[in-house]
C-alpha positions, -999 to 999 in steps of 0.1 A, spaced: 470 354 400 446 380 414 432 379 447 393 388 451 373 392 480 350 358 486 309 363 494 299 350 527 273 361 553 252 382 531 234 403 557 271 414 571 284 418 535 250 437 525 255 461 555 296 463 550 285 478 514 259 504 525 285 514 550 310 523 531 285 546 504 274 560 538 315 571 547 317 584 513 284 604 515 282 616 550 297 650 547 267 660 525 288 665 494 288 656 459 322 655 446 318 657 405 336 632 380 346 662 360 358 684 392 381 654 400 389 653 363 397 691 360 418 691 395 436 657 399 456 659 370 483 639 387 464 612 400 444 608 371 474 604 351 492 576 373 456 555 372 456 557 342 492 545 334 487 517 359 454 505 344 472 506 308 435 525 300 436 559 284 406 577 295 404 606 322 367 605 324 365 574 337 398 574 357 380 600 375 351 577 379 372 551 393 391 577 416 355 588 427 345 552 434 376 544 452 376 573 474 409 585 463 426 552 467 449 547 437 453 509 443 411 504 441 405 530 415 434 507 391 419 475 402 382 492 392 397 503 360 416 472 348 389 452 355 364 476 330 391 476 305 389 433 303 356 439 292 360 463 262 364 448 227 392 457 205 384 466 171 418 482 159 454 485 166 469 513 160 497 527 136 532 528 153 535 558 171 567 579 167 577 599 198 595 624 176 559 633 163 550 644 201 534 681 204 559 693 236 545 702 261 578 702 280 609 690 276 647 690 290 681 673 290 701 670 321 732 663 303 733 690 279 727 730 290 721 740 252 697 710 231 683 721 198 650 731 202 661 744 234 650 736 273 611 736 278 604 736 314 565 733 311 544 726 337 563 710 370 565 712 406 604 712 405 610 747 409 582 755 433 592 757 468 568 732 482 550 752 509 515 749 515 497 771 494 465 782 522 451 804 492 441 777 476 412 773 507 399 807 492 394 800 456 363 807 441 352 804 402 355 842 399 390 840 407 398 814 387 385 834 354 400 865 364 436 847 366 433 824 335 420 854 315 451 872 321 476 841 314 457 838 282 462 872 275 502 871 281 505 839 259 484 843 234 514 854 209 531 821 219 499 802 212 492 820 181 529 807 166 523 774 179 490 769 161 499 784 127 531 755 130 537 729 154 578 724 157 589 692 158 617 688 181 646 664 173 657 639 197 692 649 219 702 613 217 703 614 175 734 640 183 753 612 201 744 584 180 757 604 150 791 609 169 793 571 177 790 579 214 761 556 221 760 520 209 738 513 178 714 490 181 695 470 152 654 478 154 633 453 165 601 454 138 584 418 157 548 424 168 551 431 207 541 406 230 508 416 251 511 407 289 472 414 289 463 384 269 494 357 278 508 352 307 542 363 315 569 339 305 609 337 316 630 348 300 608 376 294 609 396 263 618 436 260 582 441 250 566 426 281 591 439 305 584 477 292 543 469 293 546 455 330 570 484 341 546 510 325 519 493 342 535 491 376 526 510 412 544 543 404 558 541 443 571 503 437 588 512 404 603 544 418 616 525 448 633 496 426 650 523 409 660 545 437 675 511 449 694 506 422 709 544 424 714 539 459 738 507 456 723 476 440 743 479 408 760 511 419 747 528 385 740 564 383 722 575 353 717 608 335 684 620 318 695 624 281 660 637 276 625 639 291 597 650 271 558 653 283 535 662 255 503 648 229 515 621 203 488 619 173 473 583 173 462 568 135 444 537 129 443 520 94 408 510 74 396 480 87 389 463 51 427 474 42 449 458 68 484 469 66 473 496 43 498 530 46 477 548 22 440 549 44 448 560 76 427 578 103 435 607 130 413 593 160 428 613 187 463 625 210 474 603 237 495 627 263 526 609 274 557 611 297 590 599 275 624 592 295 658 586 278 684 575 302 718 575 299 737 546 316 773 548 319 799 518 319 832 511 313 843 488 279 876 472 279 896 477 247 927 458 233 957 460 254 939 464 286 928 497 280 893 507 293 868 538 276 838 546 289 809 543 266 766 550 273 736 530 271 700 540 271 673 531 294 638 537 281 606 549 299 571 558 286 538 562 306 506 577 301 499 614 312 528 635 326 546 610 353 578 618 351 596 600 378 578 568 370 591 574 334 626 581 347 624 549 370 610 530 341 644 538 322 666 531 351 650 493 358 649 486 319 687 494 320 689 469 346 668 441 335 688 444 302 716 430 321 708 403 348 725 396 378 710 374 406 735 392 427 712 422 428 672 419 430 668 450 407 686 433 379 664 400 383 635 402 362 614 377 381 616 397 416 611 432 396 583 422 375 565 399 398 565 427 427 557 459 408 520 451 399 494 469 420 465 448 418 486 412 423 505 429 455 476 447 470 454 422 460 477 396 475 482 416 513 444 423 510 437 385 511 451 382 545 421 399 557 399 371 545 392 344 566 419 319 576 403 300 604 413 268 593 449 273 584 456 290 615 434 268 639 461 241 625 489 262 634 472 269 667 470 234 676 509 227 665 520 251 690 495 239 717 509 206 712 545 215 713 539 235 744 521 209 759 548 182 750 570 207 767 556 209 799 551 173 802 589 169 799 596 196 822 571 173 849 592 144 837 624 162 849 611 172 883 595 134 892 631 124 883 
């Protein structure tokens, strides 16, 4: 649907826009986009994911223009995205080819290739670090120099031979502990070009989940764990890293021989294990596992995990729980749609409100007249 402000009262609107610029500049500090790109990694990853546009520089520009408001930045970036031509489709990306920076499993202590903690706030004390207020370029360069010297041998090993880590869930599949699923090689639907219809396809659901507002997706997944579906999943594997992107030769579509590497995309992938009871012969019950899948741009772990939970919920529709109702979930997690609809309430509603006000006045007058008639009688 998408709600946008309508112009009216041109002079007042122009002054409002000037005031908006003044609020951004009145402290007489210019926030460079490269500073945002360098120091606001989490916000940039969130905006890129919700915008479905992987470009850190453009995300930084949108964040600057939106003064750090993620919903407005997503709106700006999606609007820009809609103007871009699509000249190529990439080859299918296999996440097994990911150059892993972080990789953990909550299901197993020992996994092939080991647990790789990488960069995460999971083990920090969550205390304000007032030393950050004293940071200078000199102290940063000094710290970076010491860190790079300490890790130079590890980096050299990685450059000489990238280690491709096996998927944890592949071992469960080999043991028959996860239900097998047939590969679906159909071309995925594109929710940015065609309107969503119900019942939706899984490709549509996954696209909308990965574009969904991080807070909304997380809240619904949290509701699932708290009781709306009574599901308690386990992280089978969570990995963060860069995946190589290849495109085919434009004149030889479908040919696998002529492919070109165009760069890497950093992403977070979560494979969630969902326990459920299966009834066998003679009323015997066994515990088995299904998978919920999440994948989004950048390092966005909470969202990827939440996405995996909701993916599994929507695979098992149940109108008893809003979290299992695809229409409820998919229509309400989009940041541009939801923010736009709420924001449109600030626009003039004089006619409709006056109509309601007249109705209330008539009702009040009727009640007063009835009271007078009772007093007379």
